[in-house]
C-alpha positions in Angstrom: 83.2 12.3 136.6 85.6 10.9 134.0 86.1 7.7 136.0 82.4 7.0 136.6 79.5 5.6 134.7 75.9 6.7 135.2 72.4 5.3 134.3 70.6 8.6 134.0 72.2 12.0 134.3 69.3 14.1 133.0 68.5 15.8 136.4 72.2 16.3 137.3 72.9 17.9 133.9 70.0 20.3 134.4 71.4 21.2 137.9 74.9 21.8 136.5 73.5 23.9 133.6 71.6 26.1 136.1 74.7 26.6 138.3 76.8 27.3 135.2 74.3 29.9 134.0 74.3 31.5 137.5 78.1 31.7 137.6 78.2 33.3 134.2 75.7 36.0 135.3 77.6 36.9 138.5 81.2 36.5 137.2 83.3 39.2 135.5 84.6 38.2 132.1 88.3 38.5 131.5 89.5 39.6 128.1 92.8 37.9 127.5 93.9 40.5 125.0 93.9 43.3 127.6 96.7 41.8 129.8 99.5 44.4 130.0 102.0 42.0 131.5 102.8 38.3 132.1 101.9 36.4 135.2 99.1 38.4 136.6 96.4 36.3 138.3 93.9 36.9 135.5 96.5 35.5 133.1 97.7 32.5 135.1 94.2 31.6 136.4 92.9 30.4 133.0 96.1 28.5 132.2 95.3 24.9 131.3 98.4 23.5 133.0 98.4 25.6 136.3 95.3 27.7 136.3 93.4 27.8 139.6 90.2 28.7 137.6 90.6 26.1 135.0 88.8 22.8 135.8 91.2 20.7 133.6 94.3 22.0 135.2 96.4 19.2 136.8 97.3 19.6 140.5 100.6 21.4 140.0 102.3 22.9 143.1 105.8 23.6 141.9 108.7 24.2 144.2 111.8 26.3 143.2 115.1 25.2 144.6 118.1 27.6 145.2 119.9 26.1 142.1 117.0 27.1 139.9 115.5 23.6 139.6 111.7 23.6 139.6 110.1 20.4 140.9 106.6 19.2 141.2 105.3 16.0 142.7 101.7 15.0 141.7 99.4 12.1 141.0 97.2 12.2 137.9 93.7 10.6 137.9 91.7 9.0 135.1 90.7 12.4 133.7 94.2 12.5 132.2 94.1 9.0 130.7 95.3 8.1 127.3 96.1 4.4 126.9 94.4 2.3 129.6 96.0 3.1 133.0 98.4 5.6 131.5 98.7 9.4 131.3 97.9 10.7 127.8 101.1 11.8 126.0 99.7 15.2 125.2 99.2 15.8 128.9 102.8 14.9 129.5 103.8 17.4 126.9 101.5 20.1 128.4 103.1 19.5 131.9 106.6 19.7 130.4 105.8 22.9 128.6 104.6 24.5 131.7 107.4 23.3 133.9 110.0 24.5 131.4 108.3 27.9 131.4 108.4 27.9 135.2 112.1 27.0 135.2 112.8 29.8 132.8 110.9 32.2 135.1 112.9 31.0 138.1 116.1 31.8 136.1 114.7 35.3 135.4 113.8 34.6 131.7 110.5 34.9 129.9 110.0 33.0 126.6 107.5 31.5 124.4 107.9 27.8 123.2 109.5 27.5 119.8 110.5 23.8 120.0 109.5 21.1 122.4 111.0 17.7 121.9 109.5 15.0 124.2 111.1 11.5 124.4 108.8 9.0 125.9 110.8 6.2 127.7 108.1 4.2 129.4 104.4 4.6 130.1 103.5 7.2 132.6 101.1 5.6 135.0 97.8 7.0 136.4 97.2 7.1 140.1 100.9 6.8 140.9 103.2 9.5 142.4 105.0 11.4 139.7 107.9 13.8 139.9 108.9 16.4 137.2 112.1 18.4 137.5 113.0 21.2 135.1 115.9 23.5 134.8 117.2 26.2 132.4 120.3 25.1 130.6 121.5 28.2 128.9 120.6 31.4 127.1 122.0 33.0 124.0 120.5 36.4 123.0 116.7 35.9 123.0 117.0 32.1 122.8 116.5 30.0 126.0 117.2 26.3 126.3 115.5 24.3 129.1 115.2 20.6 130.0 113.0 18.4 132.2 112.5 14.8 133.3 109.4 12.9 134.5 109.8 10.0 136.8 107.6 7.6 138.7 109.8 6.3 141.5 113.1 5.4 139.9 111.6 4.9 136.5 112.2 7.5 133.8 108.9 8.0 132.0 109.8 10.9 129.7 112.3 13.7 129.2 112.1 16.9 127.2 114.3 19.6 125.8 112.7 23.0 124.9 113.8 26.0 123.0 112.0 29.3 124.0 112.2 32.7 122.4 112.1 35.8 124.5 109.5 38.2 123.1 110.8 41.5 121.7 110.4 44.4 124.1 109.8 42.4 127.3 110.1 44.6 130.3 112.7 43.8 132.9 110.0 43.9 135.7 108.0 41.2 133.8 110.8 38.6 133.6 110.0 36.8 136.8 106.2 37.1 136.8 105.1 33.9 135.0 105.9 31.8 138.1 103.5 33.9 140.2 99.8 33.3 140.5 
């Protein structure tokens, strides 16, 4: 839809509204404040970066390697456009934030973003294969440092460094759950 133009969408909008109303009637609402743990399907499903129930979620299918590196290869369409022909910088930051969190989970850590520093090196193109690699660098008490890069082919588009803080009282059995779902 984002990459199309239309003369008249009145009938189509009415059809979509009817379908949306129907889905709201038959669906079960999820209250995000009732989650007892991280990483349950109800929690992950609504995530704007990786949620299977979220229509704006990019097509992320991360792979975890034995060394703890998390990699995703994807192609982003026009719905993620910022400057003409380029991925919006905010989408790049969103992807980085999610990938850093997944790298932390792969390393057995759970944390919330405290600082995310993105350095944009070149435009990130739409409709071209992209590769993001993330890894945890170190931990110190409740602090977790993680880094990632975004490439198209051999070109570095952006890199990031993140500081995450482990929530107080996180249960040991919850440490690896954010990568599930």
